[in-house]
N, C-alpha and C positions, 0 to 999 in steps of 0.2 A: 255670665257677666251680671253684676248687680244692677238693679233697676235705677236706684239712686246711689251714685258712687262719688264720695267726697275724698279727694286725694290731696294730701300735703297742704291743707288749707291753713292760711295764716292771716292774721289781721293785726296791723300795727297802728296805734294812735300816738303820734309823736315818737317818744322813746319807749313807749309801753306796748309790749306784745301781749295782746289780750287773748289771742288764739294762736296756739303754737303747734305746728305740724300735726294738724288734726286729720285723721283718716277714719272713714266709716263707709262700709259697703252694706247697703240696705236692699233686701230682696223685694220683689213686687208683692204688694199686699201686706207687708210686714208693718207692725206697730212698734216704733222705737221711741223710747223716752230718753231725753237728755236731762239728767238729774245732777243737781249740785247746788251749793250755796250761792248767795248773791255775789256777783263779780267773778264767777268762775269761767265765763265766756259762753255759756249755753245759749243765751238769747242772741248773742252776736253771731254764732254759727247759724242759727235759724234765720236771722235777717240776711246773712250772706247767701243762703240757699234761696231765699225769697227774692233777692235782688235789691233789697232796701239798703244794704250795706255792701260796699265794694271790697272784695278781698284784696289783700296785699300780694298774695301769691297762692298758687294751688289751682285745682280744677274741680268743677262740680258738673257731673254728668247725669243727665236724666234720660233713661232709655238709650244710652250710648252716645248722646249728644252733649257736648260741653256748652253750658248755658252761662258761663261766667261773663261773657261780653253782652248778654242779652238784658234788656230792660225787664222789670218785674212783670209787665203785661204781656211779655213775649215768652214767658217760661211755663205757662199752663199750670200754675200753682194756685191752690186755694189757701187763704190765710185767715185764721181766727185769732183775734187779739184779746188781751186780758180785759180791756175796758169796753168790750162789745163793738164800739165804733159804728153803731147804726146811724143812719141818717134820720134825724128827728122829724124832718118835714115830709118824710115818705112813709106810707103805710107799710105794714109787715110784708104784704105781697110785693110791693114796689121795692122794698129793701132786698128781698130774696131774689127778685128778678133783675137787680141792678147789673150784675155781671153778664147776664144774658143780653141786656140792652147794649152794653159796651161791645160785646162780640157780634152785634148785629142780628141777634135772634129776637124775633118779635111775633106778634099775632098769636094764633092758637098753639103754635109750638112752644112759645114762651109761657103762655098761660098754663098749658098742661104740665110743663116742667116745674113751674112754681107750685101748682097744686100737688104734684108728686112730692116735692120737697117739704111742704107744709104737713102732708100726711106722714112723711118719714119722721119728722121731729115731733109728731103728736099734737100739732096745732092746726088741724085742717080748717077750723072755723074762725080763725083769728086774723085772716088775711087783711081785713079792712081796718084793723086797729092800728094805732100809732105806738112807737116804742115806749112812750111815757105811760101807756096804759097796760104795760106788761110788767111782770115780776122780773127780778134779775135773772132767774133761771130761764124764764121764757125768752128774755132778750138774748141770752147766750145761745139758746137753741136756734133763734132766728139768724144770729151771726153764723152759726154752723151751716144752716141751710143755704145762706147766701154764698158761703165759700164753696159749697158742694154743687150748687145749681149749674155752673158752667162745665161740669164734668172734668175737673182738673186731674192731672196725672199724679200729683202729690198734694197731700193735705198737711199744712203746718199749723200747729196750735201753740201759741205763746202764753203759757200759764192761764188758760181760759177759765179756770175755776177759782182762782185766788180771791175774787171779789164776792164770792158767794158764801153763805153760811154752811156749817159743817154738814148738816143733813142733806141739803140740796147738792152739795159737792159730790157726796157719795152716789146719789141717784143719777146725777148727770154724767159722772165719769163712766158709770156702767152703760148709760145710753150711748155715749160717744163710742165706747168700745163695740157695742152691739151694732151700731150704724156702720162703723168702720169695717167690721167683719162682714156685714151684709153687702156692702158695696165693694169690698176687696180692694180698698184704696190704700196706697202706700202712705204712711202717716208718720210724722215726727212731732212729738209732744214734749214741750219744755215745762219742767216743774222743779220746785225745790221740795216738794212733799214726797217723802219716801213711800208712804202708803199708797199714794196715787200711782207712782211709778211701778211699784211691786204688784199692784192688783190688776193692771190693765195692759202691761207691756209684753210683747214677745221677747224683746231684749232691752236692756238698760245700758246707757252709756253714763258712767259716773265721771263727772268732770271736776277737775281741781286745777286752779291756776292756769286755765287756758288749754289744758291737755285732757285727753281721755285716760283717766287712771285705770279704768277697767271696763270692758265691754262683755256682757254675758246675759244669760237668762236671769229672771228674777230669783230663781232658786239658787243659781250659782253665785250671783252677787251677794245674796244674803248669807248663804251657808259657806261660801268659799271666797271670802274677800282676799284680794291679792296684795293690797297695800294697807298700811296703817290708816291712811285717810279713809279708804272705802270701809274698812272694818269699823271705824269710829263714827262715820257719817250715816251709814245705812243701818237702821235699827238701833236698839240698845245693846251695848256690848261691854263686857269686862275686858279691859286690857291689863294683863298681869305680867309683871317682871319675874323671871325665874332664872336660876343658876344651873348651868350644866354640870352634872356630877359624873356622868358616864356616857360619853357620846356614842360609843359603840353599841350600848344597850338602850339608847334613847332615853336615858334617865336624867330627870331634872328635879330641882327642889323648889318648892314655893314655901317661903319661910323655912321651917325645919322639917317639912314633910316632903317625902320623895314621891314622884309620879313617873310612870313609864308612858311616854308618848307613842302614839301609833305612827305619826309622821316622822320620817328620818331627820336627824339633826344636821345632816350634811357635814360641812366643814367646821362645825363648832368644836371648840376645845374645852377641856375641863376648866371650870371657873368663869367661862363666858356668860354674859347676861343676854338672855333672849326675851322677846316679847311674845306673849301668848294671848289668844282671843278665846273667850268663852261666852256664849249667849246665855242670858239669864234663864231662859226656858229649858236649857239643857240639863240643869241639875234638879235634884229632888232630895228632900230630907229623909234619912232612914235611921233606924235605931241601931246603934252599935256596929255600924259598918266599918270595915277596915280593908286595906289593900291598896292597889295602885290607882284606883279611880275614885278615891274618897279623900276629902279634906275636912279636917276638924277646925272649927273656928268659933268665935264668940259673936253673938248677934249684937249689932250696933243700932239698927232701926228696922221697923217693920211698918210698911205703909199700905193702906187699903186703897186700891185703884179700880174697884168695881169688879171686873171679871177676874183680876189677879191680885194677889198680895205680894208686893215686892219687898224682899228682906235683904238687908246688907249685913254681911258678916266680915270679921277681920281674921285673916290668916297670916300670921307674922306681920309684915308691914303692908301686905296687900289687902285691899277691900274688895270683896266679891259680892255682886248682887245676884239673887236668884228669885224666880217667880214660882208661886204656887197658885193653881187655879182655885178660885173661890167656891166654896160650897157651904151650906148651912151648918154642917157638922164639923167644919174645920176649926182647929184651934191654932192660931198663928203663934210662932215662937216669941218668947218675951225678950226684951232688951236685957243683955247680960247673960242670957242662956247659952250654954255650949251645945252646938249642933254639928251633925255630920252631913256633909253634902256629897251625894253620890252622882257620878256622871260617867260616861264611857270615855275611853282614851281618845277616840276619834272626834270627840266634841272639842278638844283642845287643839286649836290651830296655831301654827307658828306664823307670825307676821314678820316677813323678811325685808320689807321696804318701809 
């Protein structure tokens, strides 16, 4: 049985169903990210698990016990908010120990736990400071320590890094993951940042319109998107329209160029239009290539992005982007130049939804 088991969860505001038949089974110690654009329902799911939002229907089980009818302080859950939510009139140590005080833990036991948490977040000597004396990253560390101090069964993080600058976000997300693994605590992390979700999660739930479009490992979500939305939302992707020319042989055409797919075309018929996905990093320019896994096109733009150079080429009516790793000796293709893009047949995925 899953440690955190969310079953048929729904939330209705008036006539608007913001969460629709949401199901998710999370194992003990697993790090799950809810990923999606604003308004997709990810924060509402998190708030229902925390008890801050009442579910319209469904069940939320923690270690086999349904907590839907319990108040937030009865669920043994730690919560980290986007805006830190530290008490400005309390010191760092008092903030970290607030949950312990609520649970009736005091004296040396509370002091030792606070010291342990401050050491865990790398701020062992800042217990006497106040929140306004800390940087944004330090404040979020304190918020994390406060959530962890009472030893919750589940840790919930609601876009905790979105108020920080890019460099601090990267270092702090790595710290959060390291602390989570060290403690072995079951964690649900809400974010709209694909890189965050891909870099620290055991599994990702991609949400769209109140539903879970796809649940899988970061590798599967990125490389094997199951819907058009997931394919377009996670990472940079080429979505290419193609015509079926021989379904039995898995032959399709992009513009006037034929390609043999590795993935079966299924029930598609001659003349059907299908959608294909191709990641920009999958292709490479080669001289004089021909065959089933090459496309010839004309360069439209070539943009320097630091570590990569992203080039857009036109093949028939399709526009395909591909990336080249930057190096001092690299000569990017020129606008108007005819180039040949080589990739493997397995790099082209059929998008069926």
